[in-house]
Backbone as JSON, one array per atom type, in Angstrom:
{
  "sequence": "XXXXXXXXXXXXXXXXXXXXXXXXXXXXXXXXXXXXXXXXXXXXXXXXXXXXXXXXXXXXXXXXXXXXXXXXXXXXXXXXXXXXXXXXXXXXXXXXXXXXXXXXXXXXXX",
  "N": [[25.64, -60.46, 26.28], [27.25, -59.75, 23.45], [27.61, -59.95, 19.98], [29.55, -59.49, 17.15], [28.5, -59.05, 14.11], [29.7, -58.99, 10.79], [28.19, -58.61, 8.6], [25.94, -57.26, 9.39], [27.09, -54.95, 10.22], [28.15, -53.95, 7.99], [25.54, -53.56, 6.48], [24.4, -51.68, 8.29], [26.12, -49.45, 7.76], [25.86, -49.0, 5.11], [23.18, -48.18, 4.98], [23.24, -45.78, 6.67], [25.05, -44.46, 4.95], [23.28, -44.22, 2.78], [21.11, -42.84, 3.69], [22.35, -40.41, 4.28], [22.92, -39.64, 1.47], [20.15, -39.33, 0.45], [19.5, -37.29, 2.0], [21.2, -35.17, 1.17], [20.43, -35.12, -1.56], [17.77, -34.48, -1.24], [18.18, -31.69, -0.31], [19.3, -30.62, -2.49], [17.57, -31.07, -4.42], [15.47, -29.2, -3.42], [16.96, -26.87, -3.68], [16.91, -26.64, -6.5], [14.28, -26.58, -7.2], [13.49, -23.99, -5.89], [14.98, -22.41, -7.26], [13.83, -22.65, -9.92], [11.26, -21.82, -9.41], [11.79, -19.07, -8.44], [12.87, -18.07, -10.97], [10.29, -18.39, -12.42], [8.51, -16.56, -11.07], [10.17, -14.19, -11.32], [9.81, -13.85, -14.13], [7.01, -13.27, -14.34], [6.94, -10.56, -13.43], [6.31, -9.45, -10.89], [5.62, -7.17, -8.09], [7.78, -6.35, -5.36], [7.63, -6.95, -1.94], [8.34, -4.52, -0.59], [7.93, -2.59, -2.57], [5.22, -2.79, -2.82], [4.3, -2.21, -0.14], [5.13, 0.49, -0.03], [3.41, 1.59, -2.12], [1.07, 1.03, -1.01], [1.16, 2.82, 1.21], [1.23, 5.16, 0.07], [-1.19, 5.38, -1.0], [-2.88, 5.16, 1.14], [-2.23, 7.62, 2.21], [-2.99, 9.43, 0.13], [-5.86, 9.0, 0.21], [-6.33, 9.93, 2.89], [-5.78, 12.56, 2.53], [-7.71, 13.27, 0.57], [-10.14, 12.87, 1.91], [-9.75, 15.02, 3.87], [-9.78, 17.17, 2.1], [-12.37, 16.95, 1.1], [-13.78, 17.48, 3.46], [-13.04, 20.32, 3.89], [-13.87, 21.44, 1.58], [-16.59, 21.22, 2.14], [-16.9, 22.85, 4.27], [-16.12, 25.32, 3.24], [-18.13, 25.62, 1.39], [-20.25, 25.77, 2.9], [-19.86, 28.3, 4.23], [-19.79, 29.94, 2.1], [-22.41, 29.87, 1.26], [-23.61, 31.12, 3.66], [-22.48, 33.6, 3.4], [-23.57, 34.32, 0.93], [-26.35, 34.35, 1.63], [-26.21, 36.36, 3.72], [-25.58, 38.62, 2.08], [-27.89, 38.82, 0.45], [-29.99, 39.46, 2.11], [-29.61, 42.35, 2.89], [-29.95, 43.42, 0.47], [-32.4, 42.97, -0.48], [-33.99, 44.48, 1.4], [-33.28, 46.86, 0.73], [-34.08, 47.23, -2.0], [-36.75, 47.12, -1.65], [-37.48, 49.7, -0.21], [-36.56, 51.61, -2.11], [-38.39, 51.22, -4.23], [-40.7, 52.74, -6.38], [-43.89, 53.85, -6.56], [-46.14, 52.74, -9.2], [-46.87, 54.72, -12.1], [-46.46, 57.09, -10.9], [-44.56, 60.01, -11.04], [-41.77, 61.98, -10.08], [-41.16, 64.17, -11.66], [-42.14, 67.5, -12.53], [-44.65, 68.3, -14.76], [-44.73, 70.18, -17.86]],
  "CA": [[26.48, -61.15, 25.31], [27.46, -58.9, 22.22], [28.37, -60.37, 18.87], [29.85, -58.53, 16.0], [28.15, -59.63, 12.8], [30.28, -58.2, 9.74], [27.1, -58.31, 7.51], [25.08, -56.3, 9.86], [27.72, -53.73, 10.33], [28.17, -53.38, 6.54], [24.25, -53.14, 6.07], [24.12, -50.37, 8.91], [27.06, -48.48, 7.05], [25.14, -48.77, 3.86], [22.05, -47.56, 5.21], [23.58, -44.62, 7.12], [25.3, -43.62, 3.73], [21.95, -44.06, 1.79], [20.38, -41.74, 4.35], [23.13, -39.05, 3.87], [22.78, -39.32, 0.02], [19.15, -38.97, 0.59], [19.57, -35.86, 2.73], [21.91, -34.32, 0.21], [19.42, -35.25, -2.84], [16.53, -33.6, -0.79], [18.56, -30.46, -0.39], [19.77, -30.42, -4.05], [16.18, -30.9, -5.13], [14.8, -28.03, -2.97], [17.43, -25.82, -4.28], [16.45, -26.56, -7.96], [12.74, -26.06, -7.22], [13.57, -22.64, -5.44], [15.7, -21.53, -8.52], [12.82, -22.53, -11.05], [10.19, -20.85, -8.75], [12.46, -17.74, -8.5], [12.74, -17.59, -12.32], [9.0, -18.12, -12.81], [8.2, -15.16, -10.65], [10.7, -12.81, -12.14], [9.26, -13.54, -15.51], [5.81, -12.72, -13.93], [7.13, -9.06, -13.41], [5.57, -9.12, -9.79], [6.26, -6.42, -7.03], [8.3, -6.88, -4.26], [6.88, -6.54, -0.68], [8.58, -3.27, -0.15], [7.03, -1.64, -3.41], [3.8, -2.99, -2.24], [4.1, -1.39, 1.03], [5.37, 1.8, -0.46], [2.23, 2.0, -2.85], [-0.08, 1.09, -0.04], [1.32, 4.0, 2.28], [0.94, 6.16, -0.93], [-2.85, 5.11, -1.5], [-3.42, 5.66, 2.44], [-2.03, 9.05, 2.43], [-3.84, 10.0, -0.72], [-7.06, 8.86, 0.85], [-6.6, 10.69, 4.11], [-5.87, 13.95, 1.98], [-8.95, 13.56, -0.11], [-11.03, 13.19, 3.03], [-9.53, 16.25, 4.35], [-10.06, 18.16, 1.29], [-13.94, 17.0, 1.0], [-14.38, 18.31, 4.43], [-12.61, 21.6, 3.73], [-14.8, 22.09, 0.46], [-17.97, 21.32, 2.69], [-16.78, 24.0, 5.14], [-16.21, 26.38, 2.38], [-19.6, 25.71, 0.67], [-21.3, 26.48, 4.04], [-19.49, 29.6, 4.64], [-20.18, 30.69, 0.96], [-23.76, 29.89, 1.53], [-23.82, 31.9, 4.77], [-22.25, 34.87, 2.86], [-24.46, 34.6, -0.09], [-27.43, 34.91, 2.49], [-26.15, 37.61, 4.39], [-25.72, 39.54, 1.12], [-29.14, 38.82, -0.22], [-30.81, 40.1, 2.92], [-29.78, 43.71, 2.89], [-30.33, 43.88, -0.75], [-33.85, 42.86, -0.62], [-34.58, 45.43, 2.0], [-32.99, 48.13, 0.11], [-35.08, 47.12, -2.85], [-38.32, 47.27, -1.15], [-37.8, 50.97, 0.07], [-36.35, 52.44, -3.17], [-39.23, 51.02, -5.42], [-41.32, 53.85, -6.52], [-45.21, 53.24, -6.94], [-46.11, 52.75, -10.51], [-47.67, 55.78, -12.52], [-46.31, 58.47, -10.28], [-43.2, 60.5, -11.54], [-41.45, 63.17, -9.37], [-40.87, 65.41, -12.36], [-43.32, 68.27, -12.95], [-45.01, 68.26, -16.18], [-44.72, 71.26, -18.3]],
  "C": [[26.31, -60.43, 23.92], [28.14, -59.69, 21.09], [28.36, -59.46, 17.71], [29.56, -59.39, 14.67], [28.77, -58.57, 11.71], [28.99, -57.76, 8.69], [26.17, -57.17, 7.92], [25.68, -55.11, 10.09], [27.82, -53.22, 8.85], [26.7, -52.83, 6.24], [24.08, -51.65, 6.73], [25.01, -49.03, 8.36], [26.37, -48.11, 5.82], [23.99, -48.0, 4.07], [22.17, -46.03, 5.7], [24.01, -43.76, 5.97], [24.16, -43.28, 2.71], [21.18, -42.78, 2.41], [21.1, -40.11, 4.15], [22.86, -38.64, 2.39], [21.43, -38.8, 0.04], [18.78, -37.71, 0.91], [19.89, -34.87, 1.73], [21.08, -34.2, -1.12], [18.31, -34.28, -2.4], [16.93, -32.07, -0.85], [18.79, -29.9, -1.5], [18.47, -30.13, -4.76], [15.4, -29.48, -4.64], [15.41, -26.87, -3.64], [17.1, -25.6, -5.72], [15.21, -26.04, -7.94], [12.75, -24.65, -6.81], [13.97, -21.82, -6.75], [14.71, -21.58, -9.62], [11.56, -21.61, -10.59], [10.6, -19.36, -9.09], [12.33, -17.02, -10.08], [11.34, -17.39, -12.87], [8.54, -16.75, -12.46], [8.84, -14.07, -11.06], [10.24, -12.66, -13.56], [7.72, -12.89, -15.36], [5.73, -11.22, -13.64], [6.08, -8.79, -12.09], [6.39, -8.13, -8.99], [6.75, -7.05, -5.97], [7.43, -6.4, -2.97], [7.08, -5.12, -0.43], [7.98, -2.33, -1.12], [5.83, -1.65, -3.08], [3.36, -2.1, -1.26], [4.12, -0.06, 0.82], [4.08, 2.36, -1.02], [1.15, 2.19, -2.07], [-0.03, 2.22, 0.84], [0.86, 4.89, 1.52], [-0.56, 6.43, -0.9], [-3.62, 5.55, 0.03], [-3.44, 7.08, 2.64], [-2.82, 9.84, 1.43], [-5.45, 10.12, -0.23], [-7.5, 9.6, 2.04], [-6.78, 12.12, 3.22], [-7.25, 14.3, 1.36], [-10.11, 13.71, 0.87], [-10.97, 14.53, 3.64], [-10.09, 17.41, 3.58], [-11.75, 18.25, 1.02], [-14.43, 17.72, 2.21], [-13.87, 19.84, 4.38], [-13.65, 22.14, 2.56], [-16.19, 22.18, 1.22], [-17.92, 22.44, 3.66], [-16.83, 25.16, 4.49], [-17.42, 26.85, 1.71], [-20.42, 26.31, 1.68], [-21.04, 27.81, 3.97], [-20.02, 30.34, 3.26], [-21.73, 30.92, 0.95], [-24.22, 30.94, 2.51], [-23.28, 33.37, 4.28], [-23.06, 35.27, 1.89], [-25.79, 34.98, 0.81], [-27.28, 35.95, 3.18], [-26.06, 38.91, 3.44], [-27.06, 39.84, 0.45], [-30.07, 39.7, 0.78], [-30.77, 41.64, 2.9], [-30.33, 44.3, 1.56], [-31.81, 43.74, -1.05], [-34.57, 43.78, 0.29], [-34.28, 46.7, 1.6], [-33.97, 48.32, -1.07], [-36.3, 47.57, -2.69], [-38.22, 48.82, -0.83], [-37.47, 51.89, -1.16], [-37.24, 52.21, -4.23], [-40.24, 52.29, -5.28], [-42.82, 53.29, -6.99], [-45.38, 53.58, -8.62], [-47.28, 53.84, -11.0], [-47.2, 57.04, -11.98], [-44.83, 58.66, -10.56], [-42.95, 61.74, -10.47], [-41.18, 64.22, -10.24], [-42.07, 66.05, -12.58], [-43.57, 68.3, -14.55], [-45.21, 69.89, -16.52], [-46.3, 71.83, -19.3]]
}
């Protein structure tokens, strides 16, 4: 058996309307809060995610290039030391054979 009570129907309508208003207020409040947060963040002069990612990529690339240059410098230094060592060895051998004993001259005395 079903009874229709106008008071209960009115209360159900009021409750439904109140929930609709509450949902609308919630959406409005969220929008206002988001707007304020966006304004605060804009005043802070923060970078965007895209700008951050671009700067990060540049830093990674620079770090890789720096490491490559360090390795190249190490290689060049090793080659230079090898060349210096090769240059000094023949010079040392020549200087030993071209030295004259002290006190002896090849010029005849008059």
